[in-house]
MITILUM-949600 format. One record per residue: residue number from 0; residue in one letter; x, y, z of N, C-alpha, C, CB in turn. Coordinates in steps of 0.05 Angstrom, whole numbers. Each point is the difference from the previous one (the first is absolute). Glycine has a CB too. Example, Ala and Ser with C-alpha at 12.3 -4.5 7.8 and 13.67 -1.06 7.14 Angstrom:
2
0_a_264_-114_156_-18_24_0_18_24_0_-38_-23_25
1_s_31_44_-39_16_24_1_-15_22_14_24_-13_-43
This chain:
67
0_m_-394_-27_-114_17_22_-4_29_-7_-12_-26_21_38
1_q_34_-6_-57_27_-7_-12_16_22_9_-15_-24_-40
2_v_40_19_51_20_19_8_26_-9_-13_-24_11_44
3_k_38_8_-56_27_-6_-11_21_-2_21_-12_24_-40
4_i_26_-45_38_21_-8_20_28_-1_-14_-34_-28_28
5_i_53_42_-19_25_-1_-13_19_-18_18_-8_47_-22
6_v_18_-69_11_15_-19_15_32_5_-6_-42_-35_0
7_h_57_34_18_30_6_0_13_-26_12_-4_54_7
8_e_28_-62_-20_17_-19_15_16_16_21_4_-32_-41
9_a_-4_23_66_16_12_22_30_-6_-2_-40_-3_29
10_e_56_22_-26_29_-6_1_8_-23_17_7_47_-7
11_e_-19_-49_31_7_-19_20_-15_-26_-3_10_37_29
12_g_-23_-41_-51_-16_-23_-6_-32_6_4_41_-29_15
13_g_-55_13_-27_-30_3_1_-11_23_-17_1_-17_46
14_f_-22_25_-40_-14_22_-15_-14_22_17_-5_-33_-35
15_w_2_56_23_-16_20_12_-18_13_-20_35_8_33
16_a_-58_2_-23_-20_11_-20_-8_26_11_-17_-45_-16
17_e_6_60_-3_-11_29_7_-24_2_-18_47_23_12
18_v_-68_-6_-1_-24_2_-14_-2_31_-6_-23_-42_24
19_p_31_49_-50_0_30_-6_-24_17_8_28_-12_-38
20_a_-51_1_37_-24_13_3_-7_5_28_-14_-18_-40
21_i_31_4_59_-4_5_31_25_6_7_-37_-29_11
22_p_46_54_-7_24_9_10_9_-12_29_-10_40_-28
23_g_34_-51_28_8_-14_25_-6_-28_4_-5_41_18
24_c_-11_-51_-37_-10_-28_1_20_-17_-13_-47_14_-1
25_v_64_-29_19_19_-17_-11_2_-25_19_26_41_-22
26_s_-15_-62_13_5_-24_16_22_-16_-12_-47_-1_14
27_q_54_-23_1_23_-18_-12_-7_-27_6_36_33_5
28_g_-22_-51_-19_-1_-29_5_22_-15_-11_-47_4_1
29_e_53_-26_11_22_-17_-11_-7_-12_-28_14_-11_50
30_t_-39_2_-54_-8_-8_-24_-21_18_-12_11_-44_14
31_l_-16_37_-38_-23_15_-14_-27_-7_14_25_0_-46
32_d_-30_-24_54_-25_-7_14_0_14_27_-2_-46_-24
33_e_22_47_39_-2_13_25_-3_32_-3_28_-39_20
34_l_-15_50_-44_-5_27_-5_-28_6_-7_46_4_-14
35_d_-58_-22_-2_-29_4_-10_-15_1_25_5_-25_-44
36_d_-5_6_65_-16_3_25_8_24_15_-4_-49_4
37_n_27_58_-1_8_21_15_-10_30_-12_40_-31_14
38_i_-36_33_-42_-7_24_-13_-31_3_0_42_-2_-28
39_r_-55_-21_28_-33_0_1_-8_11_30_-6_-46_-35
40_e_20_36_55_-5_8_27_8_31_4_9_-50_16
41_a_11_58_-29_8_30_3_-19_15_-14_48_-8_3
42_i_-59_1_-25_-18_18_-14_-27_2_13_23_-11_-41
43_l_-31_-13_55_-24_2_18_5_18_23_-13_-44_-13
44_g_36_43_26_8_18_21_1_30_-6_23_-39_15
45_c_-10_43_-40_1_29_-10_-28_11_-6_46_-10_-21
46_l_-63_-6_12_-27_10_-8_-20_-5_24_10_-10_-52
47_s_0_-1_73_-15_-4_24_-29_-14_-7_25_44_22
48_i_-24_-65_-38_-25_-15_-6_4_-28_8_-12_29_-39
49_e_-14_-43_42_1_-26_8_6_-20_-23_-30_14_37
50_p_43_-35_-32_7_-18_-24_-26_-12_-11_47_-13_19
51_l_-47_7_-45_-23_-11_-14_2_-31_7_-1_36_-40
52_e_-21_-50_33_-2_-30_4_22_-10_-19_-52_-3_12
53_p_63_-19_-1_19_-15_-18_-11_-5_-28_17_-22_41
54_v_2_25_-59_-5_-2_-31_0_-30_-6_24_45_-12
55_s_-41_-55_-6_0_-28_-7_23_-5_-18_-50_-2_5
56_e_57_-22_-9_21_-7_-18_-5_8_-29_10_-36_30
57_g_14_44_-44_-3_10_-26_-2_30_-2_-21_-42_-10
58_f_21_55_33_0_29_1_25_11_-15_-24_0_45
59_e_20_19_-63_21_11_-17_12_24_16_-23_-16_-45
60_r_51_15_46_14_24_11_20_9_-20_-5_-15_48
61_t_8_42_-47_19_15_-15_24_8_16_-36_16_-28
62_l_61_-21_19_21_8_16_21_8_-22_-10_-30_43
63_e_20_55_-37_18_10_-19_29_1_14_-39_28_-23
64_l_58_-40_11_27_-1_11_17_22_-12_-5_-50_9
65_a_20_60_10_21_20_-9_29_-15_0_-29_43_21
66_v_39_-43_-45_28_-15_0_21_17_-12_-22_-44_-5
């Protein structure tokens, strides 16, 4: 499943992200790696689905940054 995530720099530091296709689905993190983990968890929670098996190395991700 591919979902567009819009990432913003937070005024107080760190980052926050929103998922336009899922109203109210947002998360934050101090680093982009932390944000990546948090927004994935938020998406799963918003969709109320079980997480998939861990993805092998080399998995390609698309991340759009709003600057």
